[in-house]
N, C-alpha and C positions, 0 to 999 in steps of 0.2 A: 208457504207463499202461494197465494191464489193468483193465477194469471189467466186472463182471457186469451184464447187462441184465435188467430195466430199472434205470435209475439217474436221478438228478436233475441238472439243470444250472441254476445260478443265473447269469443274464446281467445284468451290471451295466453299463449304458451311461450315459456322462456327458459333459458339457462342463465344462471347467475355468474358473476365474477366473484372473486374472493373479497371484494371491497364491501363492507357493510355501510359505514358512513351514514347512519340514520335510516337505513332501508326499512326496518321493521316499523319504526315510527311513521314513516311516510306511507307505507302500505296501509296501516291502520287509519291514518288521516284520510287517505283517498277513499277507503271503503266507507268511512263515516260521511264524507262529503258526497259520494255517489248516492248514498241512501237518501240524501236531501234533495236530489235533483228530480224535477218533473219527469215522469215517464219511467223512472227506475222501478223495477219489479223485484229484484233480489240478486244474490251473489252466492257462488260456491267456489271454494278454493282448495287446492292441494299443493303442497310444496315438498319436493324431494330433489332428486337429481335434475328433474324437469319440473318446473312450476306450471300449474294450470289454474287460471282463474276464469270463471265464466260468469259474466254479468248479464242480467235479463232486462229488456227494455220494451216499452210499448210500441216504439216507432223508430224509424231511421232518423227522423228529426231529433228525437231525444238523444240518440247515440251521437249525432253530430254536435249537439249542444254540449254534451259531456266531454267529447274529444277536444272541443275548443275552450272549455272552462279554464280560466287563467291559472288556477292552482294545479289543475290536472296537466296543463301544458308544461308548467314548471317541473312537475314530477316526471313527465315523459323525458324532458331534457336531462334531468338528473339521472334517470335510468340509462339513457344512452351513454352519458358521460362516465358513470361509475358502476352501476349495478348489473347490467345485462351484457352477456357476451353474444347473445342471440335472442331474438323474439319473433313471433309471428302472431298476427291478429286475423281472426276469421269472424265474419259477421254472417249469421245464418238466420233464416226464417224458420221458426219452430211451428209446425202445423199440427203435430201430434206428440203426446208424451204418455208414458206409463211408468209405474214404479212397483216395487215389492217391499213389503215390510213384514218381517217374521213376527208372529204373535207369540208371546211367551206361553209355554205350556203349563 
């Protein structure tokens, strides 16, 4: 995923309840919908005892539009009601990045 810097990262860290009630389907639907939003750049996610999802955005305005999207608001309300025992959202400006990839020998 190519991103021009700087860009924004929304870090959603959470712990789940024992209630599933459509969680996996909603998570997949929200990722699909987010990818269709103007300003969306990408997403990375890991789920275990603590779930971490990082989505990348061109601007704070794009993040605000996503937060207010009707379907996303519904998912947020469902999450508070059923799926999460705790969560935290962090919005960060990414000014620099680097990575490593092992080359097969």
